C-alpha positions in Angstrom: -21.8 -0.2 23.4 -22.1 2.2 20.5 -19.3 2.9 18.1 -20.4 6.3 16.9 -18.1 7.7 19.5 -14.3 7.4 19.4 -14.1 4.3 21.6 -11.5 1.6 21.4 -12.9 -1.9 21.4 -16.1 -1.1 19.5 -17.5 -3.7 17.2 -20.3 -4.2 14.6 -23.8 -3.7 15.9 -25.4 -7.0 16.9 -22.1 -8.9 16.9 -20.6 -10.5 20.0 -17.5 -8.9 21.4 -14.4 -10.3 19.6 -12.7 -13.3 21.3 -8.9 -13.5 21.5 -7.9 -13.8 17.8 -4.4 -14.9 16.8 -4.3 -12.8 13.6 -5.3 -9.2 12.9 -5.7 -6.8 10.0 -4.5 -3.2 10.5 -6.5 -0.8 8.4 -5.6 2.9 8.0 -8.8 4.8 7.6 -10.0 8.3 6.8 -13.4 9.8 7.5 -15.1 10.2 4.1 -16.2 13.8 4.6 -12.9 14.8 6.4 -14.8 16.0 9.4 -13.5 13.5 11.9 -10.0 12.0 12.5 -7.9 9.4 10.8 -8.1 6.0 12.4 -6.1 2.9 12.7 -8.7 0.1 12.9 -7.7 -3.4 14.1 -9.9 -6.2 12.7 -10.1 -9.8 13.8 -8.4 -11.6 10.9 -8.4 -15.1 12.5 -10.6 -17.2 10.2 -11.2 -19.7 13.1 -12.5 -16.9 15.4 -16.2 -16.6 16.0 -15.9 -12.8 15.4 -13.9 -13.0 12.2 -14.0 -9.5 10.7 -15.1 -7.7 13.9 -13.4 -4.6 15.1 -11.0 -5.5 17.9 -9.7 -2.0 18.7 -9.2 1.5 17.2 -6.8 4.3 17.4 -7.9 7.8 16.5 -5.0 9.9 15.3 -5.3 13.7 15.9 -4.9 15.4 12.5 -5.3 19.0 11.4 -5.8 20.2 7.8 -6.9 18.4 4.7 -6.7 14.9 5.9 -6.1 12.1 3.4 -5.1 8.8 5.0 -3.1 7.0 2.3 -0.3 4.4 2.2 1.0 2.3 5.0 3.9 0.0 4.6 3.1 -2.9 2.2 3.4 -5.5 5.0 3.7 -5.5 8.7 7.3 -5.0 9.7 9.1 -7.9 11.4 10.3 -7.8 15.0 7.4 -5.7 16.3 8.6 -2.4 14.9 6.1 0.4 14.7 4.1 0.5 11.4 4.5 3.6 9.2 1.1 5.1 8.0 0.9 8.2 5.9 -1.5 11.1 5.6 -0.7 12.6 2.3 -3.0 15.6 2.7 -1.2 16.9 5.7 2.2 15.5 4.7 2.6 13.7 8.0 3.6 10.1 8.6 2.7 8.4 11.8 4.4 5.4 13.6 1.8 3.1 15.2 2.9 0.8 18.0 1.0 -2.5 17.6 2.8 -4.6 20.1 -0.6 -5.0 21.7 -3.1 -4.9 18.9 -5.9 -4.5 21.4 -4.4 -1.2 22.6 -2.5 0.4 19.6 -0.7 3.6 20.5 0.8 6.5 18.5 4.6 6.2 18.9 5.8 9.2 16.9 5.4 11.1 13.6 7.5 12.9 11.0 7.0 15.1 8.0 10.5 15.6 6.4 13.8 14.0 5.7 16.4 16.7 5.2 14.8 19.1 2.7 12.4 16.4 1.3 8.7 16.8 2.0 5.4 14.9 1.2 6.4 11.3 2.1 4.5 8.7 0.1 5.6 5.1 0.1 7.8 2.9 2.3 9.8 -0.3 2.0 11.3 -2.0 5.0 14.9 -3.2 4.7 16.5 -6.3 6.3 18.1 -4.2 9.1 14.6 -2.7 9.8 15.5 0.7 8.4 12.9 2.1 5.9 13.4 3.5 2.4 10.8 6.1 1.6 9.8 8.2 -1.4 9.1 11.9 -0.9 7.2 13.7 -3.6 8.7 17.1 -3.2 11.4 19.3 -1.7 10.5 22.3 0.4 7.1 23.9 0.5 4.5 23.7 -2.2 4.6 21.4 -5.2 7.4 23.1 -7.1 10.6 21.1 -6.8 11.4 17.5 -7.4 11.4 15.1 -4.4 13.6 12.2 -3.7 14.2 9.2 -1.6 15.4 8.8 2.0 16.6 6.1 4.4 14.9 6.4 7.8 15.5 4.6 11.0 12.8 2.4 12.5 11.8 5.4 14.6 11.5 7.7 11.5 14.7 9.6 11.9 16.3 10.7 8.7 19.6 8.9 8.1 20.3 9.9 4.5 18.5 11.3 1.5 18.9 11.7 -2.3 17.4 14.1 -4.7 15.4 13.3 -7.9 16.1 16.8 -9.2 18.9 15.8 -11.7 16.1 14.0 -13.6 14.0 17.2 -13.8 12.1 19.6 -11.5 8.8 17.8 -12.5 9.8 14.4 -11.2 7.6 13.2 -8.3 8.8 9.9 -6.8 5.8 7.7 -6.1 6.7 4.2 -5.0 10.0 2.2 -4.9 11.6 -1.2 -5.0 15.0 -1.8 -3.2 17.3 -4.3 -4.9 19.9 -5.0 -2.2 21.7 -7.7 -4.2 22.5 -5.1 -6.9 22.9 -2.0 -4.7 20.0 -0.4 -6.5 16.6 1.2 -5.9 14.0 1.7 -8.6 11.3 4.4 -8.3 8.4 5.5 -10.4 7.0 9.1 -10.8 3.4 10.2 -10.4 2.3 13.5 -8.9 -0.3 12.9 -6.2 -1.5 16.4 -6.6 -2.0 16.0 -10.4 -0.1 19.2 -11.3 2.7 17.6 -13.4 2.7 14.5 -15.6 6.3 13.4 -15.9 6.5 9.7 -17.0 9.9 8.3 -15.9 11.5 5.5 -14.0 14.6 6.4 -12.0 17.4 4.1 -10.9 19.4 4.9 -7.7 22.5 3.5 -6.0 21.1 2.1 -2.7 24.3 2.5 -0.6 24.4 6.3 -0.9 21.0 7.2 -2.5 22.7 8.8 -5.5 20.5 9.1 -8.6 22.1 7.2 -11.5 19.5 7.2 -14.4 16.2 8.7 -15.4 14.5 6.6 -18.1 11.7 8.3 -20.1 8.5 6.4 -20.8 6.2 6.7 -23.9 3.1 8.6 -23.1 0.8 5.6 -23.9 2.4 3.5 -21.2 1.1 5.7 -18.4 2.8 7.1 -15.3 5.1 4.6 -13.5 3.5 3.7 -10.2 4.6 0.6 -8.4 8.0 -1.1 -8.9 8.4 -4.6 -7.3 11.3 -6.9 -7.0 10.8 -10.5 -8.3 11.7 -13.6 -6.4 15.1 -13.9 -8.2 16.2 -10.8 -6.2 17.4 -9.0 -9.3 14.5 -8.4 -11.7 12.2 -5.4 -11.2 8.8 -5.0 -12.9 6.8 -1.8 -12.7 3.1 -1.4 -13.0 1.8 1.9 -14.4 -1.4 3.9 -14.0 -1.9 3.2 -17.7 -2.2 -0.5 -16.8 1.0 -1.5 -18.5 3.6 -3.8 -16.9 7.2 -2.8 -17.6 10.4 -4.6 -17.2 13.6 -2.7 -16.2 16.6 -4.2 -17.9 20.3 -3.7 -17.2 20.0 -2.3 -13.7 23.7 -2.2 -13.1 24.7 -1.3 -16.6 25.6 2.2 -17.9 22.6 2.0 -20.3 19.6 0.5 -18.5 16.3 0.3 -20.5 12.6 -0.3 -20.0 10.3 -2.6 -22.1 6.6 -3.2 -21.9 5.8 -6.9 -21.3 2.1 -6.8 -20.6 -1.1 -4.8 -20.9 -3.9 -5.3 -18.4 -6.3 -2.9 -20.3 -8.2 0.1 -19.0 -6.6 2.7 -16.7 -5.9 3.4 -13.0 -4.3 0.1 -12.3 -2.8 0.4 -8.8 -0.9 -1.8 -6.3 0.6 -5.2 -7.2 2.0 -7.9 -5.0 4.6 -10.6 -5.8 4.2 -14.1 -4.5 6.9 -16.5 -5.7 6.7 -16.4 -9.5 3.2 -14.8 -9.5 2.4 -11.1 -10.0 -1.0 -10.2 -8.7 -2.4 -6.8 -9.9 -5.4 -4.7 -8.9 -7.1 -4.0 -12.3 -10.2 -1.7 -12.3 -11.0 -2.9 -15.9 -11.9 -6.3 -14.6 -13.3 -5.0 -11.3 -10.8 -7.2 -9.5 -7.4 -8.9 -9.6 -5.4 -10.6 -12.3 -2.6 -13.1 -11.6 0.3 -13.5 -14.0 3.1 -16.1 -14.1 6.3 -14.0 -14.3 8.8 -16.9 -14.1 9.9 -15.6 -17.5 9.6 -11.8 -16.8 9.9 -11.0 -20.5 6.9 -13.1 -21.3 4.3 -13.1 -18.6 1.3 -15.5 -18.8 -2.1 -14.9 -17.3 -3.0 -17.6 -14.8 -6.3 -16.4 -13.3 -8.5 -13.4 -12.7 -11.1 -12.6 -10.1 -14.0 -10.1 -10.5 -15.1 -8.7 -7.1 -18.3 -7.0 -8.3 -19.4 -4.9 -11.3 -18.9 -1.6 -9.5 -15.8 -2.5 -7.5 -12.5 -0.6 -8.1 -9.7 -2.3 -6.2 -6.7 -0.2 -5.4 -4.7 -1.3 -2.4 -3.7 -5.0 -2.0 -1.4 -6.6 0.5 -0.4 -10.2 1.0 -0.5 -12.1 4.3 2.8 -13.5 5.6 1.8 -17.1 4.8 1.1 -16.0 1.2 -2.5 -17.4 1.3 -4.7 -14.3 1.7 -4.9 -10.9 0.1 -6.5 -7.8 1.7 -8.2 -5.5 -0.7 -9.5 -1.9 -0.4 -10.3 0.6 -3.1 -12.8 3.1 -4.6 -16.3 3.1 -6.1 -18.2 0.0 -4.8 -15.1 -0.9 -2.8 -14.7 2.5 -1.3 -16.1 1.8 2.2 -15.2 -1.9 2.3 -12.4 -4.2 3.3 -12.3 -7.6 1.5 -10.1 -10.7 1.9 -9.2 -12.8 -1.2 -8.0 -16.4 -0.7 -4.9 -17.0 -2.8 -3.4 -20.4 -3.7 0.4 -19.8 -3.8 0.9 -23.1 -5.8 -1.6 -22.4 -8.6 -2.3 -18.6 -8.5 -6.0 -19.3 -8.1 -8.1 -16.7 -6.2 -11.5 -16.6 -4.5 -13.3 -14.1 -2.3 -13.5 -15.1 1.4 -17.2 -14.8 2.0 -16.9 -15.6 5.7 -15.0 -12.4 6.4 -17.4 -9.8 7.9 -20.6 -9.8 5.9 -22.9 -12.8 5.5 -24.2 -11.2 2.3 -22.7 -13.2 -0.7 -23.5 -10.3 -3.0 -21.5 -7.8 -0.9 -18.7 -9.8 0.9 -16.2 -8.1 3.2 -16.5 -5.7 6.1 -18.5 -2.6 5.3 -17.7 0.9 6.7 -21.3 1.9 6.0 -23.5 -1.1 6.9 -21.6 -1.8 10.1 -21.3 0.8 12.8 -17.8 2.2 12.7 -15.9 4.2 15.3 -14.9 7.2 13.4 -17.4 9.7 14.6 -21.0 10.4 13.7 -20.6 12.3 10.5 -20.4 9.5 8.0 -18.6 6.4 6.7 -14.9 5.7 6.6 -12.5 5.2 3.7 -10.0 2.4 4.3 -6.8 2.7 2.3 -3.5 1.0 3.4 -4.1 -2.3 5.2 -1.7 -5.1 6.3 -2.0 -8.4 8.1 -0.2 -9.1 11.3 2.7 -11.5 11.5 2.4 -14.8 13.4 3.8 -14.4 16.8 4.1 -10.6 16.5 1.4 -8.8 18.4 
């Protein structure tokens, strides 16, 4: 079987057909030259499987315009709900039904929530609703965006505008804080037209914007807020590779302080595991783990270099907290890697058994392997999440 055609069930050339794995990776992929379609690729993520890293199935998603497969949810939703995956180039978000990972299907799609357009990031709530950031309002890149609450089927339930903070605010990612009835968002324009550096604080119950906090230019644009294990503290990574702490979330005068500098620029997604903050850091070509048990005084625990030309961007944690999936740019652009993570110590190591047998280039390659995204060129993986045990 050849995988140069859009065929489900394709696998790497020369590999046996995948067995019946118990765990999967769902990888949202764009054709590098934008000729072919976006794809949801399902990989065998069962480390005990003989075909660990092989393609189990694929779902081509019909897309028109300037495709740019981007963020998925940060983890697979519980309860078998469809996974939200976003194409920022077209402004459309798709809902992928993965109840049967060997036969994924397109459940639905949406582009707006009220007047809000250009959806970007998603956070699943306990009741399975989704909070989402939208970069803009209306057509073009003129007005400030906002945040919205969506049903599990993508229906808009409520929305709030970032415009009181300025027309140049572009909500990027978000961290819900249910215990304090708050949501924290950063601001970074995906289109690069404006450079507003703020953190915004919202009331979660009605999505009303409460505060817009200005950041010093040298801290960089606020990218990814995350809630710590105490359920009340939010740290925010920036594209300037600073780590910020938001203080006084429920006060009338909240503030932001810088608590760590990773060095370099273009730091991207972080994940939180217990008292550990794991950050994708291009400056070290890999990942850095901090102990944030005292969020005002983080301590570096470990760092892992993936390769001299690797530029990690997206990372997501498995539900057992022991593996991290990594995608990115430069040397990482066409690859999917798994990093083993020790949730007790924060130590990290590349899983060299996943996909490639080449110790100098571990992971699953979208170039070296034959990938089912059409014949025009390699694929660019971006958002990627592990399946949940018992949810298929």
